[in-house]
Residue, then its C-alpha position, 0 to 999 in steps of 0.5 A: m599615137l600622134t605627138a606634137v613636137p615644138r619646132h623651137w623652144h620659143s615658138w608656137g610652131f609644131s610638127l605632128t608626128e606618128g611613129g617618128k615620121s612627120v604627118a603635119d605642120i601646125d603654125i599658130s599666129s603670134w598676134r591673132e587666133k589663127g594659123q595654118l595646118t599643112i598636111s601632105n603639102v596641102p594648106y588648111r586655114v584655121y581662124r576665128r571668125s570674129p575677134f571677141r566671139g565667134t566660131f573657129i573654122l578649119e577650111s581648105k580651098g574655101t570649103v569649111i571642113a569643121r568648126a568649133r565654138k566655145s561654150n561660154f567666154f570663161s570656159r575652156r570647153m569647145t563644141i566641134e562640128y564635123g559633118k553631122v557629128k558633134y564632139e566636145l573638147k574639154p579639160a580633164s580637170i579644172f587646172s589640167r592641161r590634159f584635154h578629152l575629146i568626147s562623142g556622146k558620153a564616150v571619150v574618143g580622144r586624149l591630149s596631154p603634155n608628155r611632162w609637167f612643163s613640156r609643150r610636147m603633146n601626146i595625142h590619142l584620137s579616134e581613127n574615125l577622125p580624118l587627119p585634118v580634123s584631128t590636127f584641128v583638134v590639136w591646134l585648138t588644144l595648143l591654142m588654149w595652152k598658148r592662152d594659159c601661157n600668155a595669161g601667166g597660168 
């Protein structure tokens, strides 16, 4: 199991840990929907291709690794493409901060706060997902949490 732990009570920077050991760092920009993931000292860029519509991109050294697209403007659902595989990231229920990662009809991941008002996240994802893609899924979920927080929800 992975855990996303905020670095400070006021920041949107997180450490991704497994068994108490840090495996990645996640930084979400304060101003735009972009950030950086660092895994084994390798930086990965995450960003939204266009400010109003567009695809979220995970890239390293100029190579796109995965992309995600919202199903519509008002939805919190995203379709994630990694290689030839498509996943759907969607909330467990309409008001929930818990998210499920779906492949076909199977739930292959669960991301949830460890307590009601906590920003600490418990993450159960398929071992078939490489760590950069898993970290991208966590970043997307944290981004949706941040949107809800900024909207006062």
